[in-house]
C-alpha positions in Angstrom: 128.2 14.1 33.7 128.1 12.3 30.6 127.6 14.3 27.5 125.6 13.6 24.5 127.1 14.0 21.2 127.7 17.8 20.2 125.9 19.6 17.2 127.5 18.9 13.8 130.9 20.9 13.5 130.7 22.5 17.1 133.4 21.3 19.9 131.8 20.4 23.2 132.6 22.9 26.2 132.8 21.0 29.5 131.7 23.5 32.5 132.6 23.1 35.9 131.8 25.3 39.0 134.2 27.5 40.8 133.6 29.1 44.3 135.6 32.2 45.5 135.3 32.8 49.3 135.8 36.1 51.0 134.8 37.0 54.9 131.5 38.5 53.6 130.5 36.6 50.6 131.1 33.4 48.6 130.7 33.8 44.8 130.1 30.8 42.7 130.1 30.7 38.7 130.8 28.4 36.1 133.8 28.2 33.8 135.0 26.3 30.6 137.6 23.7 32.1 137.8 21.8 28.9 137.0 22.3 25.2 137.0 19.1 23.0 137.2 20.0 19.4 134.3 18.8 16.8 135.2 15.4 15.0 133.6 14.1 11.9 131.5 11.7 13.8 129.3 14.5 15.4 125.6 14.2 15.0 123.1 16.5 13.6 119.8 16.2 14.9 119.4 15.1 18.4 122.6 16.9 19.7 124.0 18.2 22.8 124.3 21.9 23.0 126.4 23.4 25.6 124.0 25.8 27.2 121.9 22.6 28.3 125.0 22.5 30.9 123.7 25.8 32.6 120.6 23.6 34.0 122.7 20.7 35.4 123.5 20.5 39.2 127.1 21.4 40.2 129.0 20.8 43.5 131.1 23.1 45.2 132.9 22.6 48.4 133.4 25.5 50.6 136.7 25.9 53.0 134.1 26.9 55.7 130.6 26.8 56.4 128.5 29.6 54.3 127.1 31.0 57.6 125.9 34.7 57.5 128.0 35.4 54.5 126.0 36.3 51.1 126.1 34.0 48.1 126.3 35.8 44.7 126.9 34.5 41.3 129.8 35.3 38.9 128.3 38.4 37.9 127.9 39.9 41.5 124.3 39.4 41.8 122.7 38.0 44.8 122.1 34.2 44.1 119.7 33.7 47.0 117.4 35.9 48.9 117.1 35.4 52.7 113.7 35.8 54.5 
C-alpha cells in the first residue's frame, strides 16, 4: 500500500495483518510492522493519519481452510456472525 505523507511532526506507522490459528479458531489482528520517523518534509493539511490504515483491506494466508473454526479479532470478539 502506498501511503500519503504523514502529518507534520508525526512518524508513519505501517500496519500488517497477522493470523494465529488453533484447532477451534483463527485470530486475525493488525500490528505495527514498521515505524518510519517524521521528517522535515512532512506536510500539514492533506496528511495521512495512521488510523486510515484500519479501513484498508489486508490479506492473510491460513495454513488450512477456515472450515468450522471461529474467526475472531485480536480482542477475542467474534469477527463473523454465522447464520
